[in-house]
C-alpha atoms as a printed R data frame, in Angstrom:
    type eleno elety resid chain resno       x      y       z
1   ATOM     1    CA   MET     A     1   0.033  0.013   0.030
2   ATOM     2    CA   PHE     A     2   2.718  2.491   0.949
3   ATOM     3    CA   LYS     A     3   5.598  0.954  -1.044
4   ATOM     4    CA   THR     A     4   7.157  1.773  -4.403
5   ATOM     5    CA   VAL     A     5   5.001  0.735  -7.372
6   ATOM     6    CA   THR     A     6   6.513 -1.855  -9.678
7   ATOM     7    CA   PHE     A     7   6.664 -1.761 -13.394
8   ATOM     8    CA   SER     A     8   3.932 -4.363 -13.696
9   ATOM     9    CA   ARG     A     9   1.513 -1.879 -12.286
10  ATOM    10    CA   MET     A    10   2.529  0.883 -14.652
11  ATOM    11    CA   ALA     A    11  -0.588  0.951 -16.585
12  ATOM    12    CA   SER     A    12  -2.945  1.333 -13.609
13  ATOM    13    CA   ILE     A    13  -0.899  3.979 -11.990
14  ATOM    14    CA   PHE     A    14  -0.505  5.796 -15.267
15  ATOM    15    CA   TYR     A    15  -4.228  6.004 -15.680
16  ATOM    16    CA   PHE     A    16  -4.590  7.381 -12.195
17  ATOM    17    CA   GLN     A    17  -1.844  9.901 -12.331
18  ATOM    18    CA   VAL     A    18  -2.720 11.268 -15.648
19  ATOM    19    CA   LEU     A    19  -6.399 10.771 -16.042
20  ATOM    20    CA   LEU     A    20  -7.705 11.549 -12.553
21  ATOM    21    CA   PHE     A    21  -5.897 14.945 -12.743
22  ATOM    22    CA   LEU     A    22  -5.663 15.703  -9.008
23  ATOM    23    CA   ALA     A    23  -2.957 18.098 -10.124
24  ATOM    24    CA   VAL     A    24  -2.651 19.659 -13.638
25  ATOM    25    CA   SER     A    25   0.836 19.561 -15.166
26  ATOM    26    CA   PRO     A    26   2.150 22.286 -17.502
27  ATOM    27    CA   VAL     A    27   3.666 19.639 -19.784
28  ATOM    28    CA   ALA     A    28   0.541 17.377 -20.045
29  ATOM    29    CA   PRO     A    29   1.028 14.923 -22.970
30  ATOM    30    CA   ALA     A    30  -2.123 15.966 -24.742
31  ATOM    31    CA   ALA     A    31  -0.833 19.610 -25.044
32  ATOM    32    CA   LEU     A    32  -1.249 21.370 -28.323
33  ATOM    33    CA   SER     A    33   2.144 21.244 -30.062
34  ATOM    34    CA   GLN     A    34   3.551 24.016 -32.315
35  ATOM    35    CA   ALA     A    35   6.050 21.493 -33.707
36  ATOM    36    CA   PRO     A    36   5.328 19.420 -36.823
37  ATOM    37    CA   GLN     A    37   2.815 16.810 -35.890
38  ATOM    38    CA   GLY     A    38   3.991 13.917 -38.018
39  ATOM    39    CA   ASP     A    39   1.891 10.944 -38.926
40  ATOM    40    CA   ARG     A    40  -1.264  9.915 -37.282
41  ATOM    41    CA   VAL     A    41  -0.935  7.244 -34.615
42  ATOM    42    CA   ALA     A    42  -4.616  6.934 -33.722
43  ATOM    43    CA   VAL     A    43  -8.043  8.338 -34.498
44  ATOM    44    CA   VAL     A    44 -10.709  8.451 -31.752
45  ATOM    45    CA   ASN     A    45 -14.238  9.220 -33.009
46  ATOM    46    CA   GLY     A    46 -12.739 11.152 -35.898
47  ATOM    47    CA   VAL     A    47 -10.228 13.047 -33.776
48  ATOM    48    CA   GLU     A    48  -6.590 12.415 -34.644
49  ATOM    49    CA   ILE     A    49  -3.644 11.734 -32.217
50  ATOM    50    CA   TYR     A    50  -0.384 12.500 -33.921
51  ATOM    51    CA   GLU     A    51   3.167 11.157 -33.643
52  ATOM    52    CA   ALA     A    52   4.543 14.338 -31.864
53  ATOM    53    CA   GLU     A    53   1.898 14.008 -29.079
54  ATOM    54    CA   PHE     A    54   2.606 10.271 -28.753
55  ATOM    55    CA   GLN     A    55   6.372 10.756 -28.410
56  ATOM    56    CA   ALA     A    56   5.999 13.642 -25.987
57  ATOM    57    CA   ALA     A    57   3.692 11.415 -23.759
58  ATOM    58    CA   LEU     A    58   6.093  8.500 -24.145
59  ATOM    59    CA   GLN     A    59   9.055 10.550 -22.894
60  ATOM    60    CA   GLN     A    60   7.083 11.947 -20.006
61  ATOM    61    CA   ALA     A    61   6.172  8.334 -18.984
62  ATOM    62    CA   MET     A    62   9.808  7.301 -19.340
63  ATOM    63    CA   HIS     A    63  10.799  9.995 -16.797
64  ATOM    64    CA   GLN     A    64   8.374  8.489 -14.238
65  ATOM    65    CA   LEU     A    65  10.125  5.119 -14.277
66  ATOM    66    CA   PRO     A    66  13.035  4.196 -11.936
67  ATOM    67    CA   GLU     A    67  15.092  2.746 -14.705
68  ATOM    68    CA   ALA     A    68  16.945  4.392 -17.550
69  ATOM    69    CA   GLU     A    69  15.467  4.140 -20.965
70  ATOM    70    CA   GLU     A    70  18.473  2.343 -22.364
71  ATOM    71    CA   ASN     A    71  18.121 -0.402 -19.796
72  ATOM    72    CA   MET     A    72  14.513 -1.175 -20.682
73  ATOM    73    CA   THR     A    73  13.893 -4.594 -22.362
74  ATOM    74    CA   VAL     A    74  11.876 -4.896 -25.596
75  ATOM    75    CA   ASP     A    75   8.912 -6.271 -23.675
76  ATOM    76    CA   ARG     A    76   8.942 -3.401 -21.166
77  ATOM    77    CA   ARG     A    77   9.062 -0.920 -23.963
78  ATOM    78    CA   ARG     A    78   6.106 -2.565 -25.550
79  ATOM    79    CA   VAL     A    79   4.162 -2.506 -22.348
80  ATOM    80    CA   LEU     A    80   4.932  1.168 -21.809
81  ATOM    81    CA   ARG     A    81   4.156  2.147 -25.469
82  ATOM    82    CA   LYS     A    82   0.750  0.447 -25.165
83  ATOM    83    CA   ALA     A    83   0.020  2.087 -21.886
84  ATOM    84    CA   VAL     A    84   0.847  5.469 -23.365
85  ATOM    85    CA   ILE     A    85  -1.334  5.152 -26.494
86  ATOM    86    CA   GLU     A    86  -4.242  3.757 -24.441
87  ATOM    87    CA   ASN     A    87  -3.767  6.669 -22.118
88  ATOM    88    CA   LEU     A    88  -3.980  9.171 -24.957
89  ATOM    89    CA   ILE     A    89  -7.076  7.501 -26.358
90  ATOM    90    CA   GLY     A    90  -8.637  7.592 -22.891
91  ATOM    91    CA   ARG     A    91  -7.999 11.361 -22.670
92  ATOM    92    CA   ARG     A    92  -9.613 11.949 -26.022
93  ATOM    93    CA   LEU     A    93 -12.620  9.833 -25.033
94  ATOM    94    CA   ALA     A    94 -12.997 11.563 -21.643
95  ATOM    95    CA   TYR     A    95 -12.800 14.965 -23.033
96  ATOM    96    CA   GLN     A    96 -15.382 14.119 -25.774
97  ATOM    97    CA   GLU     A    97 -17.620 12.773 -23.032
98  ATOM    98    CA   SER     A    98 -17.187 15.939 -20.948
99  ATOM    99    CA   LEU     A    99 -18.405 18.012 -23.981
100 ATOM   100    CA   ARG     A   100 -21.374 15.578 -24.532
101 ATOM   101    CA   LEU     A   101 -22.482 15.988 -20.972
102 ATOM   102    CA   GLY     A   102 -22.078 19.760 -21.132
103 ATOM   103    CA   ILE     A   103 -19.393 20.121 -18.477
104 ATOM   104    CA   ARG     A   104 -18.246 23.766 -18.551
105 ATOM   105    CA   VAL     A   105 -15.008 25.131 -17.229
106 ATOM   106    CA   ASP     A   106 -14.838 28.787 -16.132
107 ATOM   107    CA   PHE     A   107 -11.763 30.481 -17.383
108 ATOM   108    CA   ALA     A   108 -11.326 32.127 -13.975
109 ATOM   109    CA   LEU     A   109 -10.720 28.596 -12.747
110 ATOM   110    CA   VAL     A   110  -8.350 27.952 -15.485
111 ATOM   111    CA   ASP     A   111  -6.362 31.051 -14.668
112 ATOM   112    CA   SER     A   112  -6.346 30.065 -10.952
113 ATOM   113    CA   GLU     A   113  -5.075 26.557 -11.789
114 ATOM   114    CA   MET     A   114  -2.405 27.953 -14.053
115 ATOM   115    CA   LYS     A   115  -1.296 30.404 -11.386
116 ATOM   116    CA   ARG     A   116  -0.963 27.521  -8.804
117 ATOM   117    CA   VAL     A   117   1.248 25.493 -11.209
118 ATOM   118    CA   PHE     A   118   3.289 28.446 -12.349
119 ATOM   119    CA   ALA     A   119   4.073 29.165  -8.684
120 ATOM   120    CA   ARG     A   120   6.105 25.905  -8.539
121 ATOM   121    CA   ILE     A   121   8.212 27.051 -11.573
122 ATOM   122    CA   ALA     A   122   9.632 29.926  -9.672
123 ATOM   123    CA   THR     A   123  10.978 32.223 -12.461
124 ATOM   124    CA   PRO     A   124   9.753 33.547 -15.776
125 ATOM   125    CA   ASP     A   125  12.850 32.122 -17.449
126 ATOM   126    CA   LYS     A   126  12.029 28.660 -16.154
127 ATOM   127    CA   LEU     A   127   8.500 28.910 -17.421
128 ATOM   128    CA   ALA     A   128   9.793 30.010 -20.829
129 ATOM   129    CA   GLU     A   129  12.090 26.921 -20.836
130 ATOM   130    CA   VAL     A   130   9.139 24.548 -20.005
131 ATOM   131    CA   LEU     A   131   6.991 26.084 -22.760
132 ATOM   132    CA   GLU     A   132   9.803 25.828 -25.299
133 ATOM   133    CA   LYS     A   133  10.545 22.123 -24.445
134 ATOM   134    CA   SER     A   134   6.873 21.300 -24.684
135 ATOM   135    CA   HIS     A   135   6.486 23.266 -27.917
136 ATOM   136    CA   LEU     A   136   3.718 25.191 -26.254
137 ATOM   137    CA   SER     A   137   2.379 28.766 -26.582
138 ATOM   138    CA   ARG     A   138   0.686 30.312 -23.556
139 ATOM   139    CA   ALA     A   139  -2.643 30.131 -25.471
140 ATOM   140    CA   GLY     A   140  -2.105 26.473 -26.231
141 ATOM   141    CA   LEU     A   141  -1.206 25.880 -22.598
142 ATOM   142    CA   ARG     A   142  -4.262 27.628 -21.383
143 ATOM   143    CA   ALA     A   143  -6.455 25.599 -23.657
144 ATOM   144    CA   GLN     A   144  -4.807 22.421 -22.300
145 ATOM   145    CA   PHE     A   145  -5.487 23.424 -18.779
146 ATOM   146    CA   LYS     A   146  -9.189 23.940 -19.698
147 ATOM   147    CA   ARG     A   147  -9.413 20.421 -21.249
148 ATOM   148    CA   ASP     A   148  -7.608 18.832 -18.233
149 ATOM   149    CA   ILE     A   149  -9.937 20.428 -15.785
150 ATOM   150    CA   ALA     A   150 -12.995 19.300 -17.838
151 ATOM   151    CA   ILE     A   151 -11.704 15.746 -17.743
152 ATOM   152    CA   ARG     A   152 -10.991 15.991 -13.998
153 ATOM   153    CA   ARG     A   153 -14.591 17.174 -13.439
154 ATOM   154    CA   LEU     A   154 -15.960 14.404 -15.526
155 ATOM   155    CA   PHE     A   155 -14.259 11.781 -13.419
156 ATOM   156    CA   GLU     A   156 -15.131 13.482 -10.164
157 ATOM   157    CA   GLU     A   157 -18.854 13.812 -11.122
158 ATOM   158    CA   GLN     A   158 -19.322 10.495 -12.905
159 ATOM   159    CA   VAL     A   159 -16.937  8.132 -10.847
160 ATOM   160    CA   VAL     A   160 -15.096  9.442  -7.850
161 ATOM   161    CA   ARG     A   161 -17.994 10.960  -6.056
162 ATOM   162    CA   ASN     A   162 -19.669  7.522  -5.930
163 ATOM   163    CA   ILE     A   163 -16.578  5.878  -4.395
164 ATOM   164    CA   ASP     A   164 -16.655  5.349  -0.649
165 ATOM   165    CA   VAL     A   165 -14.378  3.559   1.839
166 ATOM   166    CA   ASP     A   166 -15.675  3.054   5.307
167 ATOM   167    CA   ASP     A   167 -13.817  2.249   8.556
168 ATOM   168    CA   GLN     A   168 -14.768 -1.396   8.434
169 ATOM   169    CA   GLU     A   169 -13.236 -1.900   4.952
170 ATOM   170    CA   ALA     A   170 -10.033 -0.032   6.097
171 ATOM   171    CA   ARG     A   171  -9.912 -2.115   9.254
172 ATOM   172    CA   GLY     A   172 -10.165 -5.287   7.169
173 ATOM   173    CA   PHE     A   173  -7.298 -4.261   5.067
174 ATOM   174    CA   TYR     A   174  -5.215 -3.373   8.046
175 ATOM   175    CA   ASP     A   175  -5.894 -6.764   9.650
176 ATOM   176    CA   ASN     A   176  -5.109 -8.703   6.587
177 ATOM   177    CA   ASN     A   177  -1.862 -6.908   5.684
178 ATOM   178    CA   PRO     A   178   0.042 -6.443   8.938
179 ATOM   179    CA   ASN     A   179   3.490 -6.223   7.311
180 ATOM   180    CA   LEU     A   180   2.444 -3.040   5.491
181 ATOM   181    CA   PHE     A   181   2.127 -1.183   8.729
182 ATOM   182    CA   LYS     A   182   5.371 -2.046  10.372
183 ATOM   183    CA   THR     A   183   7.968  0.749  10.829
184 ATOM   184    CA   PRO     A   184  11.663 -0.147  11.175
185 ATOM   185    CA   ALA     A   185  13.951  0.961  14.025
186 ATOM   186    CA   LEU     A   186  15.196  4.483  13.337
187 ATOM   187    CA   VAL     A   187  18.048  6.656  14.437
188 ATOM   188    CA   LYS     A   188  18.303 10.381  14.286
189 ATOM   189    CA   ALA     A   189  22.009 11.219  13.912
190 ATOM   190    CA   SER     A   190  24.493 13.896  12.757
191 ATOM   191    CA   HIS     A   191  27.987 13.417  11.466
192 ATOM   192    CA   ILE     A   192  31.180 15.193  10.635
193 ATOM   193    CA   PHE     A   193  32.693 13.850   7.503
194 ATOM   194    CA   ILE     A   194  36.272 14.071   6.081
195 ATOM   195    CA   ALA     A   195  36.579 12.671   2.645
196 ATOM   196    CA   ALA     A   196  39.198  9.949   1.836
197 ATOM   197    CA   GLY     A   197  37.716  7.832  -0.858
198 ATOM   198    CA   PRO     A   198  39.179  4.869  -2.866
199 ATOM   199    CA   GLY     A   199  41.282  7.184  -4.991
200 ATOM   200    CA   SER     A   200  42.967  8.930  -2.045
201 ATOM   201    CA   THR     A   201  46.757  8.512  -1.389
202 ATOM   202    CA   ARG     A   202  48.233  7.245   1.830
203 ATOM   203    CA   GLU     A   203  49.284 10.680   2.700
204 ATOM   204    CA   GLU     A   204  45.761 12.122   2.096
205 ATOM   205    CA   ARG     A   205  44.282  9.453   4.362
206 ATOM   206    CA   LYS     A   206  46.838 10.284   7.062
207 ATOM   207    CA   GLU     A   207  45.977 13.928   6.878
208 ATOM   208    CA   ALA     A   208  42.285 13.124   7.048
209 ATOM   209    CA   VAL     A   209  42.777 11.060  10.230
210 ATOM   210    CA   GLN     A   210  44.772 13.798  11.801
211 ATOM   211    CA   LEU     A   211  42.085 16.358  11.106
212 ATOM   212    CA   VAL     A   212  39.351 14.039  12.486
213 ATOM   213    CA   ARG     A   213  41.418 13.533  15.655
214 ATOM   214    CA   ALA     A   214  41.903 17.281  16.033
215 ATOM   215    CA   ILE     A   215  38.093 17.705  15.754
216 ATOM   216    CA   GLN     A   216  37.610 15.000  18.384
217 ATOM   217    CA   GLU     A   217  39.915 16.922  20.749
218 ATOM   218    CA   ARG     A   218  37.838 20.069  20.242
219 ATOM   219    CA   LEU     A   219  34.628 18.216  20.915
220 ATOM   220    CA   ASP     A   220  36.190 16.705  24.147
221 ATOM   221    CA   GLN     A   221  36.984 20.247  25.210
222 ATOM   222    CA   GLY     A   222  33.369 21.251  24.978
223 ATOM   223    CA   ALA     A   223  32.941 22.483  21.322
224 ATOM   224    CA   GLU     A   224  29.420 22.056  19.852
225 ATOM   225    CA   PHE     A   225  29.136 19.094  17.505
226 ATOM   226    CA   SER     A   226  26.900 21.194  15.089
227 ATOM   227    CA   GLU     A   227  29.408 24.039  14.969
228 ATOM   228    CA   MET     A   228  32.285 21.715  14.238
229 ATOM   229    CA   ALA     A   229  30.292 20.115  11.475
230 ATOM   230    CA   ILE     A   230  29.581 23.443   9.881
231 ATOM   231    CA   ASP     A   231  33.231 24.467  10.135
232 ATOM   232    CA   TYR     A   232  34.839 21.208   9.070
233 ATOM   233    CA   SER     A   233  32.504 18.592   7.530
234 ATOM   234    CA   GLN     A   234  32.819 17.823   3.884
235 ATOM   235    CA   CYS     A   235  29.287 16.579   3.509
236 ATOM   236    CA   ALA     A   236  26.338 18.661   2.282
237 ATOM   237    CA   SER     A   237  24.780 18.061   5.636
238 ATOM   238    CA   ARG     A   238  27.228 20.600   7.089
239 ATOM   239    CA   GLU     A   239  24.596 23.284   6.169
240 ATOM   240    CA   ASN     A   240  22.404 21.824   8.850
241 ATOM   241    CA   GLY     A   241  25.150 21.215  11.400
242 ATOM   242    CA   GLY     A   242  25.717 17.746  10.100
243 ATOM   243    CA   ASP     A   243  22.040 16.583  10.754
244 ATOM   244    CA   LEU     A   244  21.034 13.575   8.715
245 ATOM   245    CA   GLY     A   245  17.586 13.217  10.128
246 ATOM   246    CA   TYR     A   246  16.074  9.851  10.903
247 ATOM   247    CA   PHE     A   247  17.170  6.872   8.938
248 ATOM   248    CA   GLU     A   248  16.889  3.083   8.746
249 ATOM   249    CA   LYS     A   249  19.970  0.948   9.395
250 ATOM   250    CA   GLU     A   250  19.646 -0.540   5.913
251 ATOM   251    CA   LYS     A   251  19.622  2.818   4.199
252 ATOM   252    CA   MET     A   252  23.162  3.858   5.274
253 ATOM   253    CA   ILE     A   253  26.691  2.544   4.523
254 ATOM   254    CA   LYS     A   254  27.280 -0.511   6.693
255 ATOM   255    CA   GLY     A   255  30.043  0.624   8.970
256 ATOM   256    CA   PHE     A   256  28.403  3.975   9.441
257 ATOM   257    CA   ALA     A   257  24.974  2.387  10.154
258 ATOM   258    CA   GLU     A   258  26.491 -0.087  12.715
259 ATOM   259    CA   ALA     A   259  28.251  2.683  14.536
260 ATOM   260    CA   ALA     A   260  25.131  4.872  14.671
261 ATOM   261    CA   PHE     A   261  22.812  2.079  15.859
262 ATOM   262    CA   ALA     A   262  25.308  1.095  18.648
263 ATOM   263    CA   LEU     A   263  25.131  4.560  20.246
264 ATOM   264    CA   ASN     A   264  22.632  5.985  22.667
265 ATOM   265    CA   PRO     A   265  21.096  9.478  22.332
266 ATOM   266    CA   GLY     A   266  23.707 12.121  23.269
267 ATOM   267    CA   GLU     A   267  26.711  9.749  22.499
268 ATOM   268    CA   THR     A   268  29.412 10.419  19.932
269 ATOM   269    CA   SER     A   269  31.347  7.690  18.158
270 ATOM   270    CA   ASP     A   270  35.028  7.121  17.846
271 ATOM   271    CA   ILE     A   271  36.359  7.542  14.245
272 ATOM   272    CA   VAL     A   272  34.272  5.501  11.755
273 ATOM   273    CA   ARG     A   273  36.026  4.509   8.556
274 ATOM   274    CA   THR     A   274  33.935  3.836   5.420
275 ATOM   275    CA   GLY     A   275  34.831  3.597   1.795
276 ATOM   276    CA   ARG     A   276  34.129  7.268   1.387
277 ATOM   277    CA   GLY     A   277  36.268  8.486   4.267
278 ATOM   278    CA   TYR     A   278  36.129  9.175   8.020
279 ATOM   279    CA   HIS     A   279  33.132 10.081  10.235
280 ATOM   280    CA   LEU     A   280  32.371 11.118  13.683
281 ATOM   281    CA   VAL     A   281  28.793 10.129  14.461
282 ATOM   282    CA   ARG     A   282  26.549 11.721  17.082
283 ATOM   283    CA   VAL     A   283  23.104 10.088  17.898
284 ATOM   284    CA   GLU     A   284  20.289 12.549  18.875
285 ATOM   285    CA   ASP     A   285  17.364 10.218  19.116
286 ATOM   286    CA   ARG     A   286  16.239  6.633  18.553
287 ATOM   287    CA   LYS     A   287  12.872  5.105  17.597
288 ATOM   288    CA   PRO     A   288  12.263  1.399  18.151
289 ATOM   289    CA   LYS     A   289  10.792 -0.857  15.489
290 ATOM   290    CA   MET     A   290   7.021 -0.814  15.936
291 ATOM   291    CA   LYS     A   291   3.712 -1.400  14.161
292 ATOM   292    CA   LEU     A   292   1.449  1.578  13.406
293 ATOM   293    CA   SER     A   293  -1.777  1.368  15.201
294 ATOM   294    CA   PHE     A   294  -4.981  1.296  13.162
295 ATOM   295    CA   GLU     A   295  -5.935  4.759  14.408
296 ATOM   296    CA   ASP     A   296  -2.591  6.204  13.361
297 ATOM   297    CA   ALA     A   297  -2.746  4.579   9.941
298 ATOM   298    CA   LYS     A   298  -6.452  5.067   9.294
299 ATOM   299    CA   GLU     A   299  -6.475  8.470   7.655
300 ATOM   300    CA   LYS     A   300  -3.725  7.579   5.103
301 ATOM   301    CA   LEU     A   301  -5.155  4.123   4.613
302 ATOM   302    CA   LEU     A   302  -8.712  5.485   3.841
303 ATOM   303    CA   ARG     A   303  -7.174  7.849   1.373
304 ATOM   304    CA   SER     A   304  -5.012  5.082  -0.264
305 ATOM   305    CA   LEU     A   305  -7.957  2.710  -0.592
306 ATOM   306    CA   LYS     A   306 -10.146  5.374  -2.217
307 ATOM   307    CA   ILE     A   307  -7.417  6.028  -4.689
308 ATOM   308    CA   GLU     A   308  -7.115  2.394  -5.474
309 ATOM   309    CA   LYS     A   309 -10.893  2.021  -5.885
310 ATOM   310    CA   SER     A   310 -11.118  5.198  -7.937
311 ATOM   311    CA   THR     A   311  -8.307  3.990 -10.257
312 ATOM   312    CA   GLN     A   312 -10.124  0.751 -11.041
313 ATOM   313    CA   ALA     A   313 -13.460  2.566 -11.377
314 ATOM   314    CA   ILE     A   314 -11.965  5.085 -13.846
315 ATOM   315    CA   LYS     A   315 -10.543  2.299 -15.909
316 ATOM   316    CA   ALA     A   316 -13.904  0.584 -16.010
317 ATOM   317    CA   TYR     A   317 -15.624  3.845 -17.028
318 ATOM   318    CA   LEU     A   318 -13.121  4.482 -19.755
319 ATOM   319    CA   LYS     A   319 -13.771  0.942 -21.012
320 ATOM   320    CA   THR     A   320 -17.398  1.681 -21.353
321 ATOM   321    CA   LEU     A   321 -16.532  4.760 -23.455
322 ATOM   322    CA   ARG     A   322 -14.091  2.802 -25.492
323 ATOM   323    CA   ASP     A   323 -16.497 -0.040 -26.241
324 ATOM   324    CA   SER     A   324 -19.007  2.393 -27.818
325 ATOM   325    CA   ALA     A   325 -16.307  4.424 -29.633
326 ATOM   326    CA   GLU     A   326 -14.823  4.266 -33.042
327 ATOM   327    CA   VAL     A   327 -11.007  3.933 -32.433
328 ATOM   328    CA   GLU     A   328  -8.205  3.112 -34.994
329 ATOM   329    CA   ILE     A   329  -4.554  2.666 -33.972
330 ATOM   330    CA   PHE     A   330  -1.851  2.972 -36.546
331 ATOM   331    CA   VAL     A   331   1.299  3.006 -34.502
332 ATOM   332    CA   ARG     A   332   3.165 -0.305 -34.086
333 ATOM   333    CA   LEU     A   333   3.194 -1.404 -30.475
């Protein structure tokens, strides 16, 4: 429920992320392109989908995957290409249905939605870069936002508002999937790091050890760990006084993790050597391994179960639209 989604579930998640439109993206794959459109890849009730749009959507989907494009097998590429073209067809069908049902979108809402998204982009230059890469004009982008909002409203009115998850259903899932609600032991630690990686010379390692020992002496004399981290650490965490936050044992380098999990809150380690260099580790807090109670998990669980049910319901709704539509696909999958 709360773990990373595997590639085998790509199609379902792709439908939910792109078709439910809980957030509108300024680079949505159905955006109007100013670039040459190329050949048709599909026709949906007489409305064309062109190669340029398909390739843009395919690249967007690639970026959502954990693996690099060059590492994908032929079968995985085929699955992804099919998911993308089906998604584009679904978008066309959904927008056509929103028009048939008379769903209207106020341009004031479009402007508000665009403003919300643009706020994430930060600078006018960044926005211009996004528009250029997406081959979009501002007018084309505004039209795309309008279509996206119409589709979102369609799904909310025709599907999502009818989906309900009660406490009893959530409790049943909680009881039947106990491993999903276990949290590992955690340590909150800071460190001071002096680099001496595999490419370092014997002299460089000697100098690194001498520096760490000098820092130890300052700490023994009462210097603040965070201040010494700011002054000497060669890790990006120095900006926060060496604070690494809470982490699981398995998420850190072995020697470093073993040292951190052997300390009590308030204790500082001796010099710890890893493949990257030398560390002084200070533990601030510990949290034991535990299982989330149903009450603590309930709010997120109810939300997650509704998302799962909505995803399946949207797919079923789109299938009913597809079954009564005239669809031709020309691209090789």
